[in-house]
N, CA, C and O of each residue as an XYZ file, in Angstrom:
440
protein
N      70.126    -52.296    -70.485
C      70.641    -52.115    -71.821
C      69.716    -51.236    -72.660
O      70.169    -50.290    -73.303
N      68.398    -51.555    -72.652
C      67.440    -50.776    -73.441
C      67.389    -49.339    -72.945
O      67.299    -48.410    -73.748
N      67.446    -49.148    -71.644
C      67.421    -47.794    -71.082
C      68.650    -47.001    -71.499
O      68.558    -45.797    -71.740
N      69.792    -47.660    -71.587
C      71.015    -46.991    -72.032
C      70.890    -46.519    -73.484
O      71.336    -45.426    -73.832
N      70.266    -47.372    -74.337
C      70.088    -46.995    -75.738
C      69.122    -45.821    -75.866
O      69.333    -44.923    -76.681
N      68.065    -45.830    -75.060
C      67.100    -44.726    -75.081
C      67.766    -43.440    -74.621
O      67.577    -42.389    -75.233
N      68.543    -43.516    -73.550
C      69.260    -42.338    -73.058
C      70.236    -41.813    -74.091
O      70.360    -40.602    -74.274
N      70.930    -42.716    -74.768
C      71.886    -42.309    -75.802
C      71.172    -41.624    -76.955
O      71.668    -40.629    -77.484
N      70.006    -42.143    -77.355
C      69.231    -41.525    -78.440
C      68.720    -40.149    -78.034
O      68.754    -39.211    -78.830
N      68.249    -40.027    -76.803
C      67.776    -38.720    -76.325
C      68.918    -37.711    -76.316
O      68.740    -36.559    -76.713
N      70.077    -38.142    -75.866
C      71.247    -37.265    -75.826
C      71.629    -36.827    -77.238
O      71.925    -35.654    -77.467
N      71.624    -37.773    -78.190
C      71.952    -37.444    -79.574
C      70.932    -36.469    -80.153
O      71.297    -35.524    -80.853
N      69.648    -36.700    -79.858
C      68.606    -35.804    -80.350
C      68.805    -34.397    -79.808
O      68.670    -33.424    -80.549
N      69.125    -34.278    -78.524
C      69.363    -32.972    -77.914
C      70.545    -32.286    -78.573
O      70.510    -31.081    -78.819
N      71.592    -33.047    -78.859
C      72.758    -32.479    -79.537
C      72.399    -31.958    -80.924
O      72.801    -30.856    -81.298
N      71.652    -32.740    -81.681
C      71.257    -32.344    -83.029
C      70.364    -31.107    -82.972
O      70.537    -30.176    -83.758
N      69.409    -31.098    -82.042
C      68.534    -29.932    -81.897
C      69.350    -28.685    -81.573
O      69.100    -27.612    -82.123
N      70.311    -28.828    -80.689
C      71.150    -27.695    -80.312
C      71.950    -27.185    -81.511
O      72.037    -25.978    -81.739
N      72.531    -28.106    -82.271
C      73.283    -27.707    -83.461
C      72.377    -27.001    -84.478
O      72.768    -25.998    -85.075
N      71.176    -27.530    -84.666
C      70.244    -26.916    -85.614
C      69.838    -25.519    -85.152
O      69.729    -24.606    -85.970
N      69.614    -25.346    -83.860
C      69.211    -24.038    -83.331
C      70.303    -22.993    -83.515
O      70.008    -21.798    -83.564
N      71.539    -23.414    -83.615
C      72.622    -22.469    -83.875
C      72.473    -21.785    -85.226
O      73.083    -20.742    -85.462
N      71.667    -22.362    -86.119
C      71.485    -21.817    -87.466
C      70.137    -21.111    -87.628
O      69.730    -20.809    -88.750
N      69.455    -20.850    -86.537
C      68.127    -20.257    -86.615
C      68.127    -18.913    -87.327
O      67.319    -18.693    -88.230
N      69.017    -18.014    -86.937
C      69.029    -16.679    -87.544
C      69.298    -16.745    -89.042
O      68.620    -16.078    -89.824
N      70.277    -17.538    -89.444
C      70.583    -17.615    -90.875
C      69.459    -18.304    -91.646
O      69.193    -17.953    -92.795
N      68.797    -19.284    -91.022
C      67.680    -19.960    -91.683
C      66.521    -18.987    -91.899
O      65.903    -18.986    -92.964
N      66.227    -18.169    -90.907
C      65.154    -17.194    -91.046
C      65.521    -16.133    -92.075
O      64.674    -15.715    -92.864
N      66.766    -15.700    -92.072
C      67.217    -14.737    -93.092
C      67.098    -15.338    -94.492
O      66.707    -14.652    -95.435
N      67.435    -16.615    -94.622
C      67.324    -17.286    -95.922
C      65.873    -17.356    -96.374
O      65.564    -17.072    -97.531
N      64.984    -17.733    -95.463
C      63.557    -17.783    -95.803
C      63.040    -16.408    -96.209
O      62.287    -16.279    -97.175
N      63.450    -15.374    -95.460
C      63.025    -14.012    -95.786
C      63.558    -13.592    -97.156
O      62.856    -12.929    -97.919
N      64.792    -13.974    -97.467
C      65.375    -13.644    -98.768
C      64.625    -14.348    -99.892
O      64.371    -13.749   -100.937
N      64.273    -15.600    -99.690
C      63.517    -16.350   -100.695
C      62.142    -15.711   -100.881
O      61.672    -15.549   -102.007
N      61.504    -15.350    -99.772
C      60.171    -14.772    -99.823
C      60.157    -13.464   -100.622
O      59.195    -13.190   -101.339
N      61.194    -12.674   -100.507
C      61.205    -11.362   -101.167
C      61.911    -11.356   -102.513
O      61.931    -10.331   -103.195
N      62.493    -12.488   -102.906
C      63.223    -12.556   -104.182
C      62.240    -12.671   -105.345
O      61.550    -13.681   -105.482
N      62.178    -11.653   -106.164
C      61.228    -11.648   -107.280
C      61.571    -12.662   -108.359
O      60.716    -12.991   -109.181
N      62.802    -13.166   -108.378
C      63.178    -14.172   -109.379
C      62.759    -15.585   -108.970
O      62.890    -16.521   -109.758
N      62.262    -15.742   -107.751
C      61.798    -17.055   -107.286
C      60.360    -17.286   -107.753
O      59.592    -16.332   -107.877
N      59.990    -18.540   -108.013
C      58.601    -18.841   -108.390
C      57.642    -18.444   -107.260
O      58.002    -18.471   -106.083
N      56.445    -18.086   -107.634
C      55.444    -17.664   -106.649
C      55.207    -18.693   -105.557
O      55.103    -18.343   -104.381
N      55.120    -19.964   -105.942
C      54.863    -21.014   -104.957
C      55.990    -21.104   -103.932
O      55.744    -21.355   -102.752
N      57.209    -20.903   -104.380
C      58.368    -20.942   -103.475
C      58.310    -19.776   -102.497
O      58.580    -19.937   -101.307
N      57.958    -18.606   -103.007
C      57.872    -17.423   -102.152
C      56.756    -17.562   -101.126
O      56.921    -17.191    -99.964
N      55.616    -18.099   -101.560
C      54.480    -18.302   -100.651
C      54.849    -19.304    -99.567
O      54.530    -19.096    -98.396
N      55.512    -20.380    -99.941
C      55.920    -21.382    -98.959
C      56.877    -20.790    -97.929
O      56.751    -21.060    -96.735
N      57.830    -19.987    -98.385
C      58.762    -19.347    -97.458
C      58.009    -18.413    -96.511
O      58.297    -18.374    -95.315
N      57.051    -17.665    -97.043
C      56.247    -16.764    -96.205
C      55.438    -17.553    -95.179
O      55.355    -17.175    -94.011
N      54.845    -18.653    -95.633
C      54.039    -19.488    -94.736
C      54.900    -20.030    -93.590
O      54.484    -20.003    -92.432
N      56.074    -20.512    -93.910
C      56.971    -21.058    -92.882
C      57.356    -19.975    -91.880
O      57.377    -20.220    -90.674
N      57.658    -18.789    -92.376
C      58.018    -17.682    -91.477
C      56.849    -17.300    -90.572
O      57.029    -17.109    -89.370
N      55.654    -17.190    -91.147
C      54.487    -16.825    -90.337
C      54.178    -17.874    -89.278
O      53.876    -17.540    -88.133
N      54.254    -19.151    -89.671
C      53.988    -20.218    -88.707
C      55.040    -20.257    -87.606
O      54.719    -20.561    -86.457
N      56.279    -19.955    -87.938
C      57.343    -19.933    -86.937
C      57.097    -18.792    -85.949
O      57.295    -18.952    -84.744
N      56.667    -17.643    -86.467
C      56.480    -16.481    -85.601
C      55.156    -16.428    -84.879
O      55.086    -15.953    -83.745
N      54.082    -16.919    -85.528
C      52.745    -16.758    -84.967
C      52.019    -18.068    -84.701
O      50.935    -18.056    -84.117
N      52.580    -19.185    -85.108
C      51.893    -20.470    -84.962
C      51.023    -20.721    -86.186
O      50.780    -19.818    -86.987
N      50.561    -21.949    -86.318
C      49.723    -22.300    -87.460
C      48.369    -21.624    -87.337
O      47.848    -21.444    -86.236
N      47.807    -21.253    -88.475
C      46.497    -20.616    -88.496
C      45.423    -21.614    -88.068
O      45.504    -22.804    -88.370
N      44.424    -21.107    -87.364
C      43.293    -21.935    -86.949
C      42.403    -22.172    -88.162
O      42.072    -21.238    -88.893
N      42.022    -23.416    -88.368
C      41.147    -23.748    -89.481
C      39.704    -23.719    -89.006
O      39.360    -24.327    -87.993
N      38.864    -23.007    -89.747
C      37.435    -22.952    -89.448
C      36.699    -23.783    -90.486
O      36.983    -23.691    -91.681
N      35.759    -24.590    -90.033
C      34.993    -25.442    -90.934
C      33.523    -25.051    -90.852
O      32.998    -24.827    -89.761
N      32.866    -24.969    -91.987
C      31.452    -24.631    -92.032
C      30.714    -25.787    -92.680
O      31.089    -26.244    -93.760
N      29.674    -26.255    -92.026
C      28.858    -27.335    -92.569
C      27.633    -26.695    -93.192
O      26.848    -26.050    -92.496
N      27.458    -26.864    -94.496
C      26.359    -26.199    -95.191
C      25.068    -27.014    -95.184
O      23.989    -26.447    -95.359
N      25.150    -28.305    -94.991
C      23.958    -29.153    -95.070
C      23.576    -29.655    -93.675
O      23.530    -30.862    -93.436
N      23.302    -28.725    -92.757
C      23.013    -29.074    -91.368
C      21.764    -29.946    -91.220
O      21.814    -30.913    -90.460
N      20.631    -29.661    -91.907
C      19.452    -30.536    -91.732
C      19.733    -31.997    -92.089
O      19.294    -32.905    -91.382
N      20.461    -32.223    -93.177
C      20.784    -33.594    -93.581
C      21.681    -34.255    -92.529
O      21.470    -35.415    -92.174
N      22.680    -33.520    -92.034
C      23.562    -34.046    -91.001
C      22.785    -34.356    -89.729
O      23.023    -35.378    -89.084
N      21.859    -33.477    -89.368
C      21.039    -33.692    -88.174
C      20.226    -34.978    -88.311
O      20.147    -35.759    -87.363
N      19.629    -35.204    -89.465
C      18.833    -36.407    -89.695
C      19.703    -37.661    -89.606
O      19.288    -38.660    -89.019
N      20.884    -37.615    -90.173
C      21.788    -38.762    -90.113
C      22.158    -39.063    -88.667
O      22.171    -40.221    -88.252
N      22.458    -38.026    -87.908
C      22.835    -38.227    -86.510
C      21.659    -38.764    -85.712
O      21.837    -39.656    -84.883
N      20.453    -38.237    -85.947
C      19.269    -38.749    -85.251
C      19.110    -40.247    -85.489
O      18.862    -41.010    -84.556
N      19.253    -40.657    -86.745
C      19.097    -42.067    -87.064
C      20.225    -42.903    -86.477
O      20.005    -44.034    -86.044
N      21.409    -42.357    -86.463
C      22.556    -43.111    -85.978
C      22.493    -43.347    -84.477
O      22.749    -44.460    -84.018
N      22.161    -42.336    -83.715
C      22.174    -42.488    -82.257
C      20.793    -42.746    -81.672
O      20.658    -42.890    -80.457
N      19.754    -42.807    -82.524
C      18.391    -43.100    -82.083
C      17.937    -42.156    -80.975
O      17.479    -42.599    -79.923
N      18.064    -40.877    -81.213
C      17.668    -39.912    -80.193
C      16.205    -39.534    -80.282
O      15.718    -38.792    -79.429
N      15.481    -40.018    -81.286
C      14.086    -39.619    -81.449
C      13.240    -40.023    -80.255
O      12.301    -39.305    -79.911
N      13.534    -41.142    -79.610
C      12.740    -41.538    -78.448
C      13.186    -40.815    -77.167
O      12.523    -40.932    -76.136
N      14.285    -40.080    -77.218
C      14.787    -39.367    -76.046
C      14.321    -37.917    -75.977
O      14.552    -37.244    -74.972
N      13.667    -37.424    -77.035
C      13.220    -36.035    -77.049
C      11.881    -35.942    -77.759
O      11.454    -36.895    -78.411
N      11.226    -34.816    -77.639
C       9.964    -34.592    -78.332
C      10.231    -34.508    -79.833
O      11.299    -34.050    -80.241
N       9.291    -34.937    -80.652
C       9.483    -34.959    -82.103
C       9.762    -33.580    -82.679
O      10.558    -33.459    -83.610
N       9.129    -32.535    -82.152
C       9.324    -31.216    -82.735
C      10.504    -30.464    -82.108
O      10.793    -29.336    -82.506
N      11.176    -31.065    -81.147
C      12.346    -30.436    -80.519
C      13.571    -30.668    -81.403
O      13.875    -31.813    -81.738
N      14.279    -29.601    -81.786
C      15.441    -29.782    -82.668
C      16.614    -30.439    -81.949
O      16.807    -30.266    -80.745
N      17.368    -31.174    -82.697
C      18.582    -31.787    -82.183
C      19.701    -30.758    -82.269
O      19.937    -30.190    -83.336
N      20.385    -30.513    -81.172
C      21.470    -29.542    -81.146
C      22.758    -30.266    -80.848
O      22.842    -31.064    -79.914
N      23.769    -29.975    -81.658
C      25.086    -30.570    -81.467
C      26.072    -29.432    -81.302
O      26.121    -28.526    -82.134
N      26.846    -29.468    -80.252
C      27.873    -28.462    -80.038
C      29.232    -29.103    -80.206
O      29.456    -30.233    -79.773
N      30.133    -28.379    -80.835
C      31.486    -28.865    -81.070
C      32.455    -27.867    -80.483
O      32.394    -26.678    -80.796
N      33.356    -28.341    -79.629
C      34.365    -27.483    -79.028
C      35.715    -28.161    -79.174
O      35.980    -29.176    -78.530
N      36.562    -27.604    -80.016
C      37.907    -28.147    -80.195
C      38.772    -27.638    -79.053
O      38.675    -26.471    -78.674
N      39.620    -28.507    -78.501
C      40.414    -28.107    -77.347
C      41.702    -27.412    -77.725
O      42.147    -26.527    -76.994
N      42.320    -27.775    -78.837
C      43.555    -27.104    -79.259
C      43.558    -26.962    -80.756
O      42.801    -27.640    -81.451
N      44.405    -26.083    -81.263
C      44.537    -25.899    -82.702
C      45.744    -26.609    -83.270
O      46.144    -26.335    -84.402
N      46.332    -27.511    -82.515
C      47.489    -28.256    -82.997
C      48.801    -27.691    -82.526
O      49.818    -28.384    -82.560
N      48.804    -26.420    -82.077
C      50.050    -25.843    -81.607
C      50.154    -25.888    -80.087
O      51.141    -25.432    -79.509
N      49.118    -26.446    -79.439
C      49.169    -26.616    -77.995
C      48.872    -25.364    -77.198
O      49.139    -25.323    -75.997
N      48.306    -24.309    -77.859
C      48.064    -23.092    -77.099
C      46.648    -23.007    -76.544
O      46.291    -22.001    -75.931
N      45.830    -24.048    -76.748
C      44.525    -24.103    -76.141
C      43.456    -23.277    -76.837
O      42.315    -23.254    -76.374
N      43.781    -22.595    -77.934
C      42.793    -21.837    -78.653
C      42.122    -22.761    -79.639
O      42.792    -23.422    -80.433
N      40.811    -22.814    -79.598
C      40.097    -23.716    -80.483
C      39.043    -22.990    -81.269
O      39.013    -21.760    -81.300
N      38.159    -23.763    -81.918
C      37.092    -23.190    -82.711
C      35.760    -23.683    -82.192
O      35.679    -24.680    -81.475
N      34.738    -22.978    -82.564
C      33.383    -23.419    -82.233
C      32.557    -23.438    -83.481
O      31.376    -23.781    -83.434
């Protein structure tokens, strides 16, 4: 019974997705019209542009910069107690590698 309900929901979702995709061209034309319409508020035009860019190119990768690295390093040293694992004058190095940018294309940041 539960499997039948899940299958029915999946089928309905596929139908809805298919119906929505039939309107892709007109939806993109509408967004483009909103983006270029000078009588629209700036925020509306920017949002339409953002949606179009994300649809065509994917979401932009966000880069983060940490300005207070020495303070962060000290906090991490105290938190993980790494002082006894290395020489006192040896700097603590932390590397960060993001695996995806949210769109599943495997491009990350360092």
